[in-house]
N, C-alpha and C positions, 0 to 999 in steps of 0.2 A: 141846952148843948152849945152854947156859943153863938147863936144867932143863924140866920139863914145861910145855906150852903151856896157860896157865890163863885169860889175858885176850886178847881180841880186839877191835879197833877196825874198823867196817865204815863207810866213807865211801859214802853214798847209800841212801835208803830207798825204793827203787824195787822192781821185781820180783826182781832178782839179790839185792839187798841184803836184802830182807825174808826171802826164802827161806833165804840163807845163815845170819842170824841164827837162825832157828828151828833149823837143822841144828847149828849150832856150839853153841848152849844145850843142844840134846839131847846133845851129848857131854859135857856137865859144864863148858863153858866159860863164863867170865864175858864176856858180850858188850855191848858199847854201838855203836850205830848213831847217826850224825850225818847232818843232811840240811839242805842250804843253805836249802832251801824253808822257809817259814814253817809249812806244814801239808802235809797229803797233796794231790797235785796232782788238780785237779777234771776234767781233760780228757784226751783221748787217744784216738787211732784204735784200733778193735777189732783185735786180734791173736788169733792161734790158740794155744791149749795143748793139745798133742796126743800121743798114744804116750807115750813114756817121761816126758815132763814131766808129763802128766795123772796117770800112776802115782805119780808123785813127791808131787803134790797131794793123792792119795788116802792114802799114807802120813803126809801131815801132818795129814789130816782135815779138809781144805778144799776137796775136789773137789766136794762138793754146793753149796757157796756158789758157786763159780764156774759150776756149771751153772745156778743161780738167777739169776746175774748175765749169762748169755749172751745174745747177740743171736738174733734169730729168722731171719736170713738164710739163705735155701736156694737162691738163684738167683743168677747173675752175668749181668747184660745189657749188651751193647753196643749203643750207638745212634749215629746219625750227627748232623751238625749241626743238622738239623731235629728231632731227638728219635725219629726213626723207629728201630725196631730192627733191628739188624743181626744179632745172634744171643742166645740166652738157652740158658745150661748151668746144669746143677746144680752149687752151689757145691762140693759134695763132689767134683766131677771135675777142680777146678783148684786146690784148696788141698792144703796139704802134710798127709801123715799120714792114718791110716785111722780113727783113734779120737779125738775131740777136741770142743773146744768153741771158739767164738769170743767172746772177752769184751773189752770197752774195757780198754785199757792200765791207766788209772787204777784201775778196779775190781780188776783183778788186783792191782796193788800195794797197795791199800788192805787187801785180804784178807790178804795175806801178810804185811804189816806189823803188822796187828792181831794175827794170830797169833803173830808174834814178839814183841810187846809183853808177852804173858804169860810171858816167860821172859827177855828182853833189855831194857836201857834204850834208849829210842829218843829222841833229842833234835833237835828241829826248829830251824830259824833258827841252825844252827851249822855251821861248815865248818872243815876243817884248813888250817892257815896254813903250818906247818912240819913237817918230818920230820927227825928226829935218831936215826939207827941206831947201835947198838954191838952188841957180841958177845952181850948178854943180853937185849936189847929194844929198843923204839922210842920215844923220848921225842917226844911230839907237842904242839904248840902250835897251839892253835885261836884262831879269828877274834875270839872274844869276850874273849880275854886270858887265859883259863885254859889248863891244860896237864894233860896225863896221861901215863902210860907203860903200854905194852902189848907182850905178848909177840908179836904178829903185827898187822898193819895190811892191810886188804883195800879197794881201790878198787872199788867197784860203781857208781861215780858217772858213766857213760855215755860217750858219745862224746867228750865234751870234758872227760875227767876230769882233777881237780885233782891225784889222787894219782899219776897217771901222768905229769903233768908235773913234780912234785916229785921223784919217785923215777927216772924214766926218761928226762926230757928233754920238749922242746917237742912239742905235737901234730904239728906240720908234719914231724917227723921220721918220722912213722909213718903220715900220712893219705894215702890214695891218692883223690884227688878224681875221682868217676866222671863228672863234666860234668853233673850233674843237680842241681836244686832240688826241695824239697817244702814245701808250704805248706798249712796246714789251718785252717779257721773253723768253729766250732760254729753251729748254727742253731735255737736251741730252739724258735722259733716255727714252724717248717718242717713241713710233712706229707710222709710219705715211706712208700712201701709197706715194711712191716717185714720183709718177705721178699725184697726185691731190692736188691742192690747194683748201680748202674747207672754205666757208664762211658762217656765219650765221648772218642775219640781222633782227632787229626789228626795228620800227622807231626811228631814231636818233642815233642808236647803230649798230656797226659791230664787230664781232669777227672773225679773220681768222687764221686758222691753216695751215702754210706753212710748206712743208716737207724739206725745203733747201736742203742741200747736205749731209744729215744724223744726224745733230741737228736740229729738228723741231723747229719753232718759232711761239710762239702765239701773235697775234696783236690785240689790242684794239684801235678800231677808232671810235671816238664817239663826237657828238655834246653837248656842255656844256655851260651854260651862265658864268660858271667861266674863260672860255677860252679868253674871250674878254679882260679881264685886268690881266691876270695871270702875275705874275712877280717874282714867286718863282719855282725852279725845285728840291726842296729838296725831299729826298726819301720818308720820312714819309708822306708828303703832297701828293705825287703822288699816294701811296698806297691808302690814304684815298679817293681820288677822284675816282679812278678806282673802288675801292670796291662798294663805294656809287652807282656808275653808273650802275654796272654789278650785283648785288646781286639779285638773283631771276631768273636771265636768264638760260635757260635750255642747252641741248647738253653738250659739254665740257667745258663750260664757268667756272663752279664752280672749276674744277680741276686746271684750269689754273689761275684763280683767287688765288689760294692758293699758287701756284707757284709764281706768281707776288709778293704777300706780304712776301713770305720767301726768295725770291732770294736776294743775297747781290749785284748783278748788275743787274740793268734793265734801259731801256730807256723811257723816259717820257718828252713829250714837247708839245708846242701848234703847230697846223698847221698854218703857217704863210707865207704870201706873202711879201717879200722884194720888194719895188718899190723904185726905185731912178731916179732922172733926169738925173745924169751923174754917170758912174762906175770909173770915173779917176779924180784926182787933181793933177796937176803938174807931180811929178814923181812917184806917187803911183796908182795903179789900182787895181779893184777887179775883181774876177774870180768866177764862179760858184755861189754856194748858198749865199756867201757874196755878192754878186751884184744883184742876182734875184731869190732867193729862192721862191718857191712855194710848198715847203715841199713834200707832198705825190703825187702833182698832175701835176709837171712839167717837168717829165722825165729829173730829174736833173744830174744824172749820165753820160748819153749820151751828154747832153747839154755841161757839164763841160769838158768832153773830147774834143769835137769839139771846144769848146771856147779856150781852151789851144793852140789847134794847130793854131787857127785863130789869137790868139794873139802874139804866138812865128812868124807867117808869117808876122803881121803887123811891129814887131820889127825888123824883118830881111829887110823889105822894107824900113824902116825908121832908119836906126842904129845910127844915131845921133840926132834924134828928138823924144824923148819921147812922147811929147804932139800928134805930128802926128800919132805915132803909135797907142797909145791908142785911139785916135779918129777914125782911121781906124778900129782897132779891135772892138769897140763899135758899130760902124754903121753897121758892118757886121753881129755881134752876136745877135744884137738885133732883126734882122729879124727872127731869129731862135726861140728866148726864148718870145718875147713878145705876139706872138699869143697863147703860153701856159699860160703865164699869164693871159691873158684875159679870158680863159676859167676856172680858177681854181675853181669858184663857182659853174659852171654847172658840172664840173667833181667830185666835192665833193657831189653834190645832187644825181649824179648818183651811186657813191660808198656807201654813206650812206644816202639813203633817210630819210627825217625828218617825212613823214607822212605815214599812212597806204596806201591811194592811190598811193602816189608816189613810195612806195615799191612794191605795185601789178603791177604797170606799169613797173618797173625796172624788175622785175621777168618774166612778159609777154615778154618783150624784149628778155631776156635770152633764154626763150623758144622758142621764134622764131629763133633765132640763133642756137639752138639745133635742131629744127626740120630741118632747112636748111642743118645744117651739116649731119645730117642722111641721108638726100636725096643723098646728094654727096657721102656719105660713108656708105652705107647699114650696112656693118659688124660692125659699131661702136655700135650700139644701143645692138647688140647680145652680144659683148664683156663686154659693161658695166653691162648689166644685169648678166652675168654670174660671174662677179668679185665682184658685189655689196655686197652680203652677207659675203663673206671671207673678205672683207677690213673691214667692219663694225666690224665684231667679232675681229678682230686683233687689230683695235684701242681701243675697249672697254676692251680688256684684258691688254692693255699697262697701 
């Protein structure tokens, strides 16, 4: 297959790309990472790193940094339109995994990319423009006008992967739109209880206030007929769609709608499942959301960290045969991600029920969890009751 794998190009300096760069360099491979953004991203919703993914970060020597950057969220609270509590459950009862931390996505990416920089070249404000593969490598043309040659190329560049488009075809060939949008806006001047993630639901719509690590984030997650064929992520279109969906909803929604409309930097996208028959072709492979995104519902950050380790292990096991390495990686990692992909619509219906009976059933389940938790920890209910009024007053003063 053209000799030992000695060079690798990774597109995307996110969670998967940073972890993979570290692991491939650990195998003795000369690694270059390119990232379209001009610098490390500064925002992002908190996500869980747990179980095997956390053990991978321990082997990388960065687990303590993740713990230092973790949120303090310990409860998930459901409220109604008036802000009255419907249920309050321990976060550990509803999050994936048994051993883990919740960390803002950008903080995880920054930690992993900084670890990789000690052994790999990371270039920001650069992206792949063309790929030309032959039997011995891949010739890559970059948007800057430069070029390079690599033994393997990995697309770790997200749901809207450039590498996937170049090597496999357009996104629409692989995108399964779930019929939902997600939009987020940061609120640096808002006060929020650092221990509580608070969520308001009405049929088809969800608004979540997450305290993050000091800069709270408002998240709008909702079903919409526009999402099935949405092909534009323009800021003006996003603001219009979110405003139309949420106008008239109570609690803190009007405040965060105003913030979303006024903010210069917001996140808005469809909830999409990427489904592919193969994650590799020749000397090109995909990792993380580029290969198997399920947006909100697939535990993507932990999966990307584990996938990076698995891919590097496979390359180390087949150092002169990219096809065999990629086949082994895909065989092993599909066992982790496919069950999550198969559950995406069920997960969506639990997070954002579309009907009043469905919402009532979800809330009943949360109250059941709350009752069970209170039986195990009788002091919890007393603490929450004592703190409730003070928290509510603080939020409404912010």
